[in-house]
C-alpha positions in Angstrom: 103.4 82.8 117.6 102.1 82.7 114.0 104.7 82.7 111.3 104.2 84.9 108.3 105.7 84.7 104.8 107.3 88.0 104.0 108.9 88.6 100.7 111.6 91.0 101.9 113.8 91.1 98.8 110.8 91.8 96.5 109.5 94.5 98.9 112.8 96.3 99.1 113.2 96.1 95.3 109.7 97.7 94.8 110.5 100.4 97.3 113.9 101.1 95.7 112.4 101.1 92.1 109.6 103.5 93.1 112.1 105.9 94.8 114.2 105.8 91.7 111.3 106.6 89.4 110.3 109.5 91.6 113.8 111.0 91.8 115.5 110.1 88.6 115.0 113.6 87.0 115.7 115.6 90.1 118.7 118.0 90.5 121.1 117.6 93.4 119.3 120.3 95.4 116.0 118.7 94.8 117.3 115.3 95.9 118.7 116.9 99.1 115.3 118.4 99.8 113.5 115.1 99.0 115.6 113.1 101.4 115.5 115.7 104.1 111.7 115.9 104.3 110.8 114.8 107.8 107.0 114.8 107.4 106.8 112.8 104.1 103.8 110.5 104.4 104.0 107.0 103.0 101.9 106.4 99.9 100.5 103.1 101.0 100.2 101.2 104.3 100.5 97.5 104.3 97.4 96.0 105.9 97.8 93.7 108.9 101.5 94.6 109.4 102.7 94.0 112.9 105.9 95.4 114.3 107.9 92.9 116.3 
């Protein structure tokens, strides 16, 4: 099996920071709606990502 170098901490920080920027000016009700959306599509897909 081929090993890959995944920068997990950096990836999580980028995701967290993007969510913060998107939600920082939302009201409580808007936040509830944002987090309860079931069909929200990801903005980007990582190429060559394999699920173990």
